[in-house]
C-alpha positions as CSV (number, residue, x, y, z in Angstrom):
1,M,94.7,115.7,90.8
2,K,95.3,112.3,89.0
3,T,98.5,110.4,89.3
4,Q,99.7,107.7,87.0
5,L,101.2,104.5,88.5
6,T,102.8,101.4,87.2
7,L,102.9,98.3,89.2
8,K,103.3,94.6,88.8
9,L,100.1,92.9,89.9
10,N,100.2,89.1,90.3
11,G,103.1,89.1,87.8
12,K,101.5,91.4,85.1
13,T,102.4,95.0,84.6
14,V,99.5,97.3,85.3
15,N,99.1,101.0,84.5
16,W,96.6,102.9,86.7
17,E,95.6,106.5,86.9
18,G,93.7,108.1,89.8
19,D,94.0,109.6,93.2
20,S,97.2,108.2,94.7
21,S,95.9,108.7,98.3
22,R,93.1,106.1,97.7
23,K,93.6,102.9,99.7
24,L,95.1,100.0,97.8
25,L,92.2,97.8,98.9
26,D,89.7,99.9,97.0
27,V,91.8,100.3,93.9
28,L,92.4,96.5,93.8
29,R,88.8,95.6,94.2
30,D,86.9,98.4,92.5
31,D,89.4,99.4,89.7
32,L,91.4,96.3,89.0
33,G,88.8,93.6,89.8
34,Q,90.7,91.7,92.4
35,V,87.8,90.7,94.5
36,D,90.0,87.9,96.1
37,V,91.2,90.6,98.5
38,K,88.6,90.8,101.1
39,C,87.2,93.9,102.9
40,G,86.8,93.0,106.5
41,C,87.3,96.1,108.7
42,R,88.9,99.0,106.9
43,E,90.9,99.7,110.0
44,G,93.9,97.3,109.6
45,E,92.6,95.0,112.4
46,C,91.4,91.9,110.6
47,G,93.9,90.9,107.9
48,A,91.2,89.9,105.4
49,C,92.6,92.5,102.9
50,S,96.3,91.2,103.3
51,V,98.5,91.4,100.2
52,L,102.2,91.0,99.6
53,I,104.1,94.0,98.5
54,D,107.6,93.0,97.3
55,G,107.0,89.9,99.5
56,L,106.1,91.8,102.6
57,L,102.7,91.3,104.2
58,V,100.5,94.4,104.4
59,N,97.0,95.4,105.1
60,S,95.8,96.8,101.9
61,C,93.1,98.8,103.6
62,M,95.8,100.9,105.3
63,F,98.2,101.3,102.4
64,A,97.9,104.3,100.0
65,V,98.0,103.1,96.4
66,G,100.5,105.8,95.6
67,A,103.1,103.8,97.5
68,V,103.0,100.8,95.2
69,D,104.3,102.7,92.1
70,G,107.1,100.5,90.6
71,R,106.5,97.6,93.2
72,E,105.1,94.1,92.9
73,V,101.7,93.4,94.5
74,T,100.7,89.7,95.0
75,T,97.1,88.7,96.0
76,I,96.0,85.2,96.7
77,E,95.2,84.8,93.0
78,G,98.7,85.6,91.9
79,Y,100.1,83.2,94.5
80,R,97.7,80.3,93.7
81,D,99.7,78.8,90.8
82,T,102.8,78.2,92.9
83,D,104.3,75.1,94.5
84,R,104.3,77.0,97.8
85,F,100.6,77.6,97.6
86,R,100.0,74.0,96.7
87,A,101.9,72.9,99.8
88,L,99.9,75.3,102.1
89,D,96.6,74.3,100.4
90,K,97.3,70.7,100.9
91,A,98.2,71.2,104.6
92,F,95.1,73.4,105.2
93,A,92.9,70.6,103.7
94,D,94.7,67.8,105.6
95,V,94.1,69.3,109.0
96,S,90.7,70.9,108.1
97,A,91.9,74.4,108.9
98,V,89.3,76.0,106.7
99,Q,85.7,76.7,107.8
100,C,83.9,79.6,106.3
101,G,87.1,80.6,104.3
102,Y,86.8,84.4,104.6
103,C,90.1,84.8,106.4
104,I,92.0,82.2,104.5
105,P,93.4,84.3,101.7
106,G,95.0,86.6,104.3
107,M,96.0,83.7,106.5
108,V,97.8,81.9,103.5
109,L,99.6,85.1,102.6
110,A,100.6,85.6,106.2
111,A,102.0,82.0,106.1
112,E,103.9,82.7,102.9
113,A,105.5,85.8,104.4
114,L,106.5,83.9,107.5
115,L,107.8,80.8,105.7
116,A,109.7,82.9,103.2
117,A,111.6,84.5,106.2
118,N,111.6,81.5,108.4
119,P,111.1,78.1,106.6
120,R,110.8,76.1,109.9
121,P,108.8,78.1,112.4
122,T,107.8,77.0,115.8
123,D,104.0,77.0,116.9
124,A,104.7,80.3,118.7
125,E,106.3,81.9,115.7
126,V,103.3,80.9,113.6
127,R,100.9,82.3,116.1
128,A,102.9,85.6,116.1
129,A,102.9,85.8,112.3
130,I,99.2,85.3,111.9
131,S,98.3,87.5,114.9
132,G,97.1,90.2,112.5
133,N,94.6,88.0,110.8
134,L,91.4,87.3,112.6
135,C,89.4,84.1,112.2
136,R,86.0,83.8,113.9
137,C,85.5,80.1,113.1
138,T,88.6,77.9,113.7
139,G,90.0,78.9,117.0
140,Y,93.5,79.1,115.1
141,N,94.8,75.7,116.2
142,A,94.2,73.9,112.9
143,I,95.7,76.9,111.0
144,V,98.8,76.8,113.1
145,E,99.0,73.1,112.6
146,A,98.5,73.5,108.8
147,I,101.3,76.1,108.5
148,V,103.8,74.0,110.5
149,E,102.8,70.9,108.4
150,A,103.4,72.8,105.2
151,S,106.8,73.9,106.4
152,E,107.7,70.2,107.1
153,E,106.1,68.7,104.1
154,G,107.3,71.5,101.7
155,E,110.9,71.5,102.9
156,G,113.0,73.2,100.3
157,L,110.2,75.3,98.9
158,W,110.9,78.2,101.2
C-alpha cells in the first residue's frame, strides 16, 4: 500500500509516495537523488548515513521514511550553504581532519547537532557526540580538534 508524504528536504518541500516502511536512507538516495547521504553499514553503527531531522542527528538507515512526514530533513548538501558549515569546513581544513572523506558528511552533521545544543563543548563532549560516527582514517584527534576550533572561531554562530 502506498502512502503519500510531504517533507521539507534541505529547505524545499518534497512530496513522495511509496511504502512508508522503507528506510529513509534508501528513499533519500534512490528516490530523491541525495547521494551525499552515504550508505556504510545499514545497521546504525557507522554514522555515514547521518542526517538531521528537525535538527536532531539520526542514522537514516534505521529510520522509516514514514516518520518524516511533515518534518524537516537536512543532509550535508542542505547544510553546505550556511555560515555554520563554513566555520566547520574551515576548521576541518585548518587541522587536516579529512583524509578519505567518506565519514565527513556524518561527522559534520554530528558536530552541528552538538554545537547547536552546546556551543562550547569540551574534548570529551565532542568525543561523546561523534561516537556514533566511525572513521577508519584519522584516529579522531584531528576531528575533535576541528570541532573545538570551530566552536571557538565561530563563536556566536551556534
